[in-house]
Wavefront OBJ file of the C-alpha trace (Angstrom):
o trace
v 60.149 147.261 106.490
v 60.330 151.364 104.529
v 63.399 149.996 103.666
v 62.501 146.653 102.069
v 59.028 148.334 100.789
v 60.237 151.169 98.959
v 63.656 148.605 97.691
v 60.610 146.420 95.716
v 59.302 149.592 94.611
v 62.613 150.457 92.622
v 63.227 147.106 91.424
v 59.368 147.204 89.957
v 59.692 150.693 88.701
v 63.173 150.004 86.732
v 62.903 146.479 85.046
v 65.332 147.095 82.588
v 68.355 148.105 84.362
v 67.730 145.478 87.225
v 66.956 142.901 84.140
v 70.751 144.024 83.143
v 72.232 143.658 86.291
v 70.036 140.072 87.000
v 71.284 139.007 83.822
v 75.270 139.368 84.280
v 75.108 137.918 87.888
v 73.373 134.927 86.159
v 75.878 134.480 83.396
v 78.662 134.941 86.352
v 76.670 132.189 88.532
v 76.117 129.345 85.543
v 80.451 130.302 85.285
v 81.151 129.732 88.579
v 78.678 126.466 89.242
v 80.518 124.400 86.215
v 84.031 126.136 87.476
v 83.601 125.320 90.835
v 81.712 121.587 90.028
v 85.566 120.964 87.575
v 87.441 122.141 90.593
v 85.489 119.595 92.617
v 85.830 116.545 90.194
v 89.435 117.561 89.666
v 90.132 117.296 93.520
v 88.222 113.883 93.570
v 90.094 112.500 90.169
v 93.620 113.343 92.568
v 92.798 111.729 95.485
v 91.514 108.858 93.602
v 94.908 108.952 91.502
v 96.391 109.632 95.261
v 94.596 106.249 95.916
v 95.112 103.988 93.561
v 99.226 104.281 93.644
v 100.346 102.423 96.455
v 103.457 103.963 98.411
v 106.136 101.660 97.024
v 109.676 101.412 97.994
v 112.060 99.377 96.411
v 115.968 98.839 97.323
v 119.045 99.700 93.981
v 122.388 99.236 93.984
v 124.292 102.251 93.887
v 127.318 101.895 92.130
v 128.365 105.071 91.753
v 128.555 105.202 95.368
v 130.494 102.180 95.243
v 132.846 103.296 92.868
v 133.690 106.610 94.063
v 136.869 106.050 96.632
v 138.548 104.220 93.246
v 140.341 104.707 90.292
v 139.019 102.551 87.970
v 141.338 103.907 85.332
v 144.176 102.038 87.312
v 145.403 98.595 87.723
v 145.278 98.904 91.481
v 141.900 100.493 91.469
v 139.835 97.992 89.337
v 141.338 95.516 91.366
v 140.283 97.018 94.831
v 136.515 97.848 93.589
v 136.035 94.329 92.548
v 137.152 92.998 95.131
v 135.113 95.312 97.338
v 132.149 94.274 94.942
v 132.567 90.556 95.742
v 132.291 91.313 99.196
v 129.088 93.540 99.406
v 126.592 91.355 101.680
v 123.484 90.645 100.303
v 120.601 90.073 101.462
v 117.969 87.031 102.337
v 114.436 86.243 102.445
v 114.797 86.789 106.169
v 116.147 90.107 105.942
v 114.018 91.389 103.934
v 111.408 89.885 106.826
v 113.551 91.561 109.322
v 113.818 94.552 107.423
v 109.673 94.658 106.773
v 109.237 95.017 110.443
v 109.093 98.938 111.116
v 106.065 100.948 112.010
v 106.029 102.802 108.549
v 105.873 99.743 106.611
v 102.868 98.563 105.846
v 102.853 95.158 103.956
v 106.331 93.916 101.634
v 106.497 91.168 98.420
v 109.861 90.462 96.630
v 111.010 88.462 93.386
v 113.323 85.318 94.215
v 115.262 84.135 90.934
v 117.819 81.978 89.985
v 118.586 79.649 87.266
v 118.959 75.897 86.244
v 120.005 73.490 83.912
v 117.352 71.368 82.013
v 117.332 67.945 82.872
v 113.577 66.093 80.958
v 113.413 69.644 78.591
v 116.139 71.308 76.280
v 116.348 75.128 75.942
v 115.038 76.880 73.891
v 117.762 78.023 70.877
v 117.939 77.386 67.436
v 121.956 78.200 65.988
v 121.878 79.217 62.843
v 125.808 79.549 60.554
v 126.143 82.870 59.161
v 125.400 84.223 55.797
v 128.922 85.322 53.647
v 128.097 89.037 53.885
v 124.720 88.267 55.923
v 123.054 90.953 58.246
v 123.849 90.107 62.096
v 126.670 87.646 61.051
v 129.080 86.093 64.270
v 132.352 84.831 63.732
v 131.729 81.644 65.401
v 128.613 81.130 63.269
v 126.093 81.020 65.940
v 123.027 83.118 66.580
v 122.584 83.380 70.090
v 125.066 83.763 72.645
v 125.028 80.482 75.704
v 124.232 81.157 79.233
v 125.887 79.468 82.145
v 122.710 77.559 82.941
v 119.489 77.101 80.611
v 116.480 78.359 82.278
v 115.531 81.550 84.666
v 113.391 80.785 87.367
v 111.515 84.006 88.559
v 109.583 83.199 91.730
v 107.295 85.517 92.955
v 105.389 85.908 96.534
v 102.060 87.063 95.292
v 100.049 88.276 92.432
v 101.317 91.877 93.345
v 104.826 91.035 92.685
v 104.321 89.331 89.144
v 104.978 92.743 87.027
v 105.848 91.693 83.974
v 101.791 90.497 83.898
v 100.486 93.814 85.581
v 102.172 95.507 82.772
v 101.109 93.424 79.836
v 104.556 91.757 79.244
v 103.417 88.678 79.673
v 99.609 87.707 78.606
v 98.290 84.042 79.659
v 97.202 82.089 76.879
v 96.622 78.520 78.877
v 95.478 78.054 82.155
v 94.585 75.609 84.623
v 91.284 76.000 86.320
v 92.478 75.835 89.921
v 95.644 77.751 88.857
v 95.669 80.526 91.182
v 94.687 78.855 93.982
v 97.735 76.688 94.262
v 100.005 79.005 92.383
v 101.752 80.190 95.375
v 102.300 76.850 97.257
v 104.042 73.994 95.485
v 106.545 73.475 92.822
v 104.045 74.702 90.053
v 105.615 76.881 86.662
v 104.735 79.005 84.267
v 105.878 78.577 80.867
v 106.868 80.501 77.971
v 104.922 79.495 75.056
v 107.704 79.412 72.801
v 109.627 76.723 75.426
v 105.947 74.744 75.638
v 105.777 74.495 71.333
v 109.381 73.775 71.277
v 109.630 70.777 73.990
v 106.035 69.605 72.972
v 104.721 70.822 76.180
v 100.953 71.055 77.094
v 98.958 71.839 80.959
v 99.371 69.759 83.212
v 103.329 67.972 81.694
v 105.962 67.620 84.374
v 109.370 68.703 83.955
v 112.561 68.512 85.905
v 115.036 71.079 85.984
v 119.301 70.239 87.603
v 121.432 72.376 89.227
v 125.422 72.260 88.841
v 125.707 69.276 91.083
v 123.403 67.355 89.319
v 120.550 68.075 92.209
v 117.041 66.989 90.363
v 113.776 69.165 90.710
v 110.517 68.748 89.271
v 108.044 70.755 88.156
v 104.208 70.975 87.254
v 102.950 73.151 84.035
v 99.545 75.275 85.738
v 99.666 77.657 83.077
v 101.443 78.828 79.255
v 102.115 82.507 78.697
v 103.003 84.476 75.857
v 105.435 87.259 76.018
v 103.922 90.604 74.108
v 107.793 92.011 73.906
v 108.820 92.801 70.177
v 112.506 92.535 71.410
v 115.001 89.676 71.212
v 118.687 89.182 72.715
v 120.206 88.686 69.004
v 119.367 89.404 65.949
v 119.804 85.850 64.466
v 117.484 84.549 67.383
v 113.823 83.165 66.570
v 112.910 83.144 70.150
v 111.868 85.843 72.660
v 113.845 87.175 75.303
v 112.074 85.241 78.030
v 111.861 81.985 75.910
v 113.516 80.286 78.618
v 111.895 81.668 81.542
v 110.058 79.931 83.790
v 107.635 81.331 86.504
v 106.821 80.024 89.600
v 106.355 81.294 93.306
v 108.845 82.458 95.203
v 108.547 79.858 98.126
v 109.555 76.532 95.873
v 112.603 78.540 95.191
v 113.462 79.895 98.764
v 113.214 75.804 99.607
v 115.680 74.455 96.733
v 118.216 77.405 97.448
v 117.727 76.254 101.370
v 118.567 73.022 100.421
v 121.459 73.621 98.055
v 124.051 75.509 98.952
v 125.543 76.027 95.674
v 122.530 77.458 94.357
v 122.501 81.481 94.543
v 119.285 83.447 94.497
v 118.773 86.285 94.176
v 116.256 88.871 95.961
v 113.968 92.014 95.090
v 111.946 93.088 97.432
v 108.845 96.020 97.109
v 107.575 97.575 100.514
v 104.413 99.519 100.704
v 105.044 102.230 103.054
v 102.459 104.538 104.859
v 104.007 107.902 103.812
v 107.038 108.525 101.449
v 108.245 111.043 103.626
v 109.284 107.963 105.832
v 111.916 106.930 103.054
v 114.609 108.565 105.225
v 113.865 107.128 108.239
v 113.013 103.644 106.572
v 116.658 103.556 104.910
v 118.290 104.953 108.086
v 116.476 101.755 110.272
v 117.123 99.057 107.261
v 121.315 100.063 107.733
v 121.073 99.068 111.468
v 119.644 96.069 110.419
v 122.591 95.314 108.558
v 121.772 96.256 105.028
v 124.927 96.958 103.731
v 125.393 100.976 102.403
v 125.761 100.869 99.057
v 121.938 100.105 98.879
v 119.810 102.668 99.075
v 116.015 103.064 98.962
v 114.213 104.525 95.962
v 110.070 105.100 95.948
v 107.437 106.042 93.371
v 107.039 109.055 94.320
v 108.116 110.685 90.877
v 105.572 108.544 89.402
v 102.595 108.553 91.448
v 102.921 112.810 90.852
v 103.746 112.602 87.316
v 100.375 110.802 86.815
v 97.963 113.705 88.137
v 99.783 116.012 86.586
v 97.324 116.973 83.323
v 94.608 116.845 86.265
v 95.865 119.325 88.352
v 96.456 121.661 85.530
v 93.011 121.245 84.559
v 92.254 122.005 88.273
v 94.934 125.677 87.644
v 92.805 126.286 84.902
v 89.596 126.425 86.220
v 90.436 128.181 88.966
v 92.530 130.873 86.825
v 89.076 131.327 85.185
v 86.537 131.626 87.994
v 89.050 134.553 89.564
v 88.782 136.095 85.880
v 85.820 136.158 85.773
v 84.521 136.923 89.308
v 86.928 140.211 88.962
v 85.297 141.292 85.271
v 82.013 140.520 87.331
v 82.528 142.349 89.952
v 83.879 145.322 87.706
v 81.212 145.122 85.390
v 78.515 145.372 88.850
v 80.252 148.199 90.253
v 80.445 150.488 86.754
v 76.691 149.700 86.432
v 75.850 150.446 90.149
v 77.728 153.732 90.294
v 75.103 155.020 87.230
v 72.381 153.297 88.487
v 73.623 155.966 91.639
v 74.004 159.038 89.651
v 70.789 158.910 87.414
v 68.950 158.575 90.726
v 70.833 161.259 92.397
v 67.693 163.513 92.794
v 65.577 160.636 94.586
v 68.571 160.572 96.975
v 68.216 164.389 97.617
v 64.703 164.082 98.310
v 64.858 161.080 101.030
v 67.861 162.745 102.324
v 65.676 166.039 102.543
v 62.856 164.474 104.163
v 64.785 162.967 107.285
v 65.959 159.749 105.468
v 69.897 158.563 106.935
v 72.432 158.294 104.831
v 72.265 154.360 106.458
v 68.730 153.376 105.788
v 69.489 154.733 102.020
v 72.843 152.903 101.725
v 70.849 149.290 102.680
v 67.780 150.526 100.392
v 69.815 150.292 97.373
v 72.281 146.943 98.340
v 68.825 145.214 99.587
v 67.582 146.385 96.106
v 70.814 144.762 94.809
v 70.674 141.723 97.183
v 67.070 140.828 95.937
v 68.223 140.853 92.174
v 71.131 138.893 92.831
v 69.638 136.279 95.116
v 66.825 135.415 92.217
v 69.938 135.286 89.308
v 71.713 132.970 91.781
v 69.462 130.443 92.231
v 68.503 129.874 88.249
v 71.944 130.494 87.565
v 72.917 127.567 89.686
v 69.780 125.578 88.502
v 71.191 126.092 84.976
v 74.984 126.143 85.935
v 74.279 122.581 87.654
v 72.077 121.232 84.859
v 75.172 121.858 82.394
v 77.948 120.762 84.571
v 76.887 116.945 85.099
v 77.720 116.474 80.856
v 81.204 118.699 81.540
v 82.198 117.051 84.167
v 81.260 113.171 82.670
v 82.860 114.401 79.547
v 86.123 115.787 81.993
v 86.560 111.960 83.390
v 85.094 110.353 80.161
v 89.194 109.289 79.417
v 90.138 108.293 82.827
v 86.326 105.915 83.183
v 87.385 104.144 79.905
v 91.218 103.822 80.983
v 90.122 102.268 84.433
v 87.690 100.170 83.194
v 89.687 99.407 80.107
v 93.094 99.055 81.824
v 91.044 96.429 84.904
v 89.371 93.969 82.082
v 93.264 94.063 79.935
v 95.239 92.785 83.481
v 92.312 89.998 83.753
v 93.226 88.902 80.626
v 96.754 88.963 81.472
v 96.343 86.907 84.040
v 94.884 84.652 82.053
v 90.891 85.948 83.012
v 91.440 85.870 86.554
v 88.153 85.352 88.991
v 85.996 83.560 85.288
v 85.268 80.484 84.259
v 86.926 79.042 80.506
v 83.420 78.595 79.718
v 82.991 82.351 80.290
v 79.934 81.724 83.019
v 81.643 83.283 86.073
v 82.897 82.067 89.618
v 86.227 82.041 90.645
v 89.372 80.666 89.115
v 91.831 81.588 91.896
v 90.314 83.161 95.679
v 90.108 86.180 96.330
v 90.527 89.094 92.985
v 93.081 91.836 93.604
v 92.246 94.766 93.252
v 93.806 95.115 89.988
v 93.351 99.496 89.739
v 95.546 99.440 92.759
v 97.738 97.170 91.231
v 98.617 99.352 87.974
v 98.313 102.636 89.822
v 95.000 103.699 87.489
v 92.094 105.503 89.350
v 88.850 103.518 90.131
v 86.523 106.017 89.122
v 82.449 106.215 87.771
v 80.827 108.403 85.658
v 78.308 111.090 87.656
v 74.584 109.820 87.792
v 72.932 112.869 89.268
v 73.569 116.651 89.358
v 73.957 116.202 93.344
v 76.816 114.147 93.046
v 78.364 117.185 91.337
v 76.734 120.463 92.794
v 76.787 119.155 96.233
v 76.535 121.326 98.969
v 79.875 122.831 99.015
v 79.361 123.611 95.289
v 76.183 125.751 96.648
v 77.920 127.229 100.254
v 81.004 128.329 97.566
v 78.440 130.107 95.160
v 76.432 131.698 98.106
v 79.558 133.012 99.469
v 80.770 134.550 95.661
v 76.934 136.067 95.148
v 77.603 137.695 98.687
v 80.562 139.058 97.823
v 79.629 140.615 94.587
v 76.750 142.336 96.097
v 79.046 143.272 98.947
v 81.709 144.901 96.161
v 78.462 146.126 93.896
v 77.348 147.557 96.943
v 80.684 150.005 98.096
v 79.343 152.608 95.289
v 76.200 153.303 96.832
v 77.831 153.259 99.898
v 80.334 155.988 98.626
v 78.376 158.079 96.510
v 75.900 158.271 99.528
v 77.913 159.153 101.664
v 79.478 161.947 99.276
v 75.988 163.658 98.178
v 74.745 166.625 99.770
v 70.985 166.717 99.851
v 70.995 170.528 98.912
v 73.199 170.408 96.460
v 71.718 167.566 95.175
v 68.667 169.713 94.901
v 69.919 172.847 93.898
v 71.111 171.436 90.815
v 67.988 169.346 89.470
v 66.222 172.969 90.198
l 1 2 3 4 5 6 7 8 9 10 11 12 13 14 15 16 17 18 19 20 21 22 23 24 25 26 27 28 29 30 31 32 33 34 35 36 37 38 39 40 41 42 43 44 45 46 47 48 49 50 51 52 53 54 55 56 57 58 59 60 61 62 63 64 65 66 67 68 69 70 71 72 73 74 75 76 77 78 79 80 81 82 83 84 85 86 87 88 89 90 91 92 93 94 95 96 97 98 99 100 101 102 103 104 105 106 107 108 109 110 111 112 113 114 115 116 117 118 119 120 121 122 123 124 125 126 127 128 129 130 131 132 133 134 135 136 137 138 139 140 141 142 143 144 145 146 147 148 149 150 151 152 153 154 155 156 157 158 159 160 161 162 163 164 165 166 167 168 169 170 171 172 173 174 175 176 177 178 179 180 181 182 183 184 185 186 187 188 189 190 191 192 193 194 195 196 197 198 199 200 201 202 203 204 205 206 207 208 209 210 211 212 213 214 215 216 217 218 219 220 221 222 223 224 225 226 227 228 229 230 231 232 233 234 235 236 237 238 239 240 241 242 243 244 245 246 247 248 249 250 251 252 253 254 255 256 257 258 259 260 261 262 263 264 265 266 267 268 269 270 271 272 273 274 275 276 277 278 279 280 281 282 283 284 285 286 287 288 289 290 291 292 293 294 295 296 297 298 299 300 301 302 303 304 305 306 307 308 309 310 311 312 313 314 315 316 317 318 319 320 321 322 323 324 325 326 327 328 329 330 331 332 333 334 335 336 337 338 339 340 341 342 343 344 345 346 347 348 349 350 351 352 353 354 355 356 357 358 359 360 361 362 363 364 365 366 367 368 369 370 371 372 373 374 375 376 377 378 379 380 381 382 383 384 385 386 387 388 389 390 391 392 393 394 395 396 397 398 399 400 401 402 403 404 405 406 407 408 409 410 411 412 413 414 415 416 417 418 419 420 421 422 423 424 425 426 427 428 429 430 431 432 433 434 435 436 437 438 439 440 441 442 443 444 445 446 447 448 449 450 451 452 453 454 455 456 457 458 459 460 461 462 463 464 465 466 467 468 469 470 471 472 473 474 475 476 477 478 479 480 481 482 483 484 485 486 487 488 489 490 491 492 493 494
């Protein structure tokens, strides 16, 4: 009781000095609260980014690996390389399903593609004669090369595999009400608006395509999309690169492929894995299941990590600022406490002369600082908490806007999925996918309360910081009191 009574008397008697110490601790507490809140906000944002990116694994053809054993400068080497290339074992839809039977693979989707000729429709193509000296003219007078087959059919296994719509390359301009209910089951297609206009096609029209053997296949149009890319295959072409691309579902193309041996489709799978660290083990498993070793696995780890680089920089800056603040604050408090002790040497000498132990005196000086620090920490935490909410929301503002815009834009790319044409709401295509998950955009919200930013973790961290500062500052009194001799102090006084 003696210690705390004397500590309180000393605090009230030396108001100016204690107010100065309290002000310094208050500023440190405010800075620490805001910095810790920014750190927590950045951590939440990093976690949100990490969760928004699916861990994807794809297969890539390693040409360098295949060509390393051949001398392509010689005729014999080129022939050997060509023969090996032609003999590389491709993989099928069934192979992909077999590859996916792995404990580290959570799910998969794929794109299946091949080409067909038109039967009831014509390829969107206009040949123009080259002008003498005209830019882009060709010797044959053609403005666009002809492909062996007219139309490229891209079949998607699910909405998640429709990368051109996800990244905004394609945007649905017209779509049937129930399009997404039937899009992945049956001979239904989405066609480019340029192709639709060229052949005067509208929704619900049926088109016929044929293979090189003359077999005919009928499809129904349930959507029309536009290509947002500016580039074209030829400088002399008035059509986009995807004008003759027809989008459908993978099942329809697999069924056609299975019924005709002359059609050779290509498959491009994407596997969702549990952890990037397992990519090498997955690759080894694929090889054991028959994948040609000229194929290698690749992940989207670099893309996912690049997305959080700027946020990690903010967090690193906040941590550095916190450390500098604590160092400067600790040094200033230590110096002030040293000055305080020197000013009170006579008081220490009197207490020591009447028998007060060094331990009790040290505890008294530490208690004074602890009381002042506790009051300053409470006020500083309150001020810092009030300021941390707008600071954190300002930090998140661009990400929140990006998240909202990305989700809405992707809905529009798919033709306003989840809304009816009249804007009355409702569901146009079954369960809506997680658009943020598909695009790797974090799904975050603004903080609407202080306790969401300054939680119990921040309070505990601030308490530890405050006690650490009190301990560091108290070292001045501990050292000085142990060194002072009461007789020497009184003699100097006299």
